N, C-alpha and C positions, 0 to 999 in steps of 0.2 A: 916340734909342735908347741905353740904358745899355750900357756895355761888358760883355763876357762875364764878367769877374771880379766885377763888381758883382752880376750875376744869381746867380752861384755863392755869393756872400756871403749873399744873401737865403735861399738854400736850406739853408745850414748850420744855422741855428737850427731849422728845420722837421725836418731830418734828425736832429739831436740829440734833439729832443722825441720823434720816432718811435722812436728807439733806446731811450730811457729808458722809454717806455711799453710797448714790446714786449719788453723784456729779461726781465721777470718773467712774461710770458704763458705760456711753456712750463712754468714751475714750478707755476703754478696748475693747469694741465691735468694734470701729473704727480701733484700732491697729490690732485686729484679722482679720478684713475684709481686710485691706490694706496689712497686712503681708502675706496674701494668694494670693495677686496679684503681689507679688515681688519675684523674684528668688534670691537665694544666689549666689554670684559671685565667689565662691571658686571652681567652675567647678564640683561640686557634682550633679548638675542638680536637686536640690530639692528646694521646696518652702522655703522661708526665715524662717518662723516660724516652719518648720518641718525639718530643716537642722540638721542632727545627725552626721555630719562629725566630727570625733574625732580630736580635736585640730584645728578646723576651725578658720582661722585668720580673717574671715570677718563677720560671722553670728552675733556674740555678738555685734560687733561695729555697724552693720547695724540695728539690733534690737533697740539699744540705740538711733540711729539717728531717727528711725521711731517713737519711743515713744516721743522723744523730739519734733519732728515736729508736732505730734498730740497734745502734751501739749501746744505748741505755738498757737494752734488754726488754723493751716493751713487747707484749705479745701482739700478734697481727691485728686482732680486733681492736685492741687499745690504740694502735697506730692509726688505723682507719677512722676510729671514733674521734681521735684528736684532730685529724684533717677535716672531718665533717663539722666539728665544732668550730674550727678556725675558719674554714672557707665555705661552709654550707654543703648541703646535700648534693649539689651539682658537681662536686669534686669526685664523686664515685662514678666509675665507668659503668657498673651494673647497679641498678637501683635495688634497694633492700626489698625483702619480701614481707614487710610488715606494714600495717596501716594502709594509708591511701596509695602507697607505692604498689600495692597488689594490682591496681588497675593497669599499670604499665605491663604487667605480666599477663593479665587476663584478656585485655582488649584485642590484641592481634588474633588470638584464637576465636574469640567471640565474633569478631568481624568476619573471619573466614567462614564460620558456621552459619552466621546470618546471611552471608552472600550466597552460599550454597543453597540454603533453604529458599531464598528469594528467587534464584534461578529455577529451582525445581518447581516452585509455585507458579511462576510465569509459564513454564513449559506445560504444566498441567492445565492451566487456564486456556492457553492458546490451543492446546490439543483438543479441548472440549468444545471449542467454537465450531459451529456448522460451517463447512466450506461453502464459499460462494459458487454456485453451480455454473460452470462454464464462463466464468469471468475472464474476459480477454480473448475469448475464442469466437469462432464464427457462429456458434450455436446461440450466443447471447443476442444476436441481431436476427429478428424474425423475417422470414420469407424473402421478398425481393428488395427489401431495404438495403441489404448488403451490396447489391449491384448498383443501386442508386448512389450509395456513399462512395463506391469505387469510382464511378463516373465523375462525381463531384471532385474527388481528389485529383483525378487526371486533368480535369479542366482548370482547377486552381493552380496546379503546378506546371502547366505548360507555359512556355515562354513566348 
């Protein structure tokens, strides 16, 4: 049986290999997460990491900038702020929840509520209207006029 120090010596290369392989694993996940929060600015309206615009002049450069920012150790909000300062607020996939951008979050719900209220109001108003008594029925035409109209229709439609 080998001594304990020899067993540890065998584990050191395996431990070093694991550290080297797993050291960059967190960076790849961060790049992937941040890359899906940023839009490509080439007007293809696609997420940066999914931009498949042939000959896109921006996506490869923006990906390199993202990888470099993550490699520098910048935090997520710092990376996103840098992209906003460089390319403008349209670079973000999801608008921020501050200032005027709150309108982008509020308007869909407000439009839905207003639409429901409008439909309910229309139904309530239409339900309150008096119904036209016998409109479109034989009761709307008094007495013998109905027969006179039928005769007229028959005469005018005969060939």
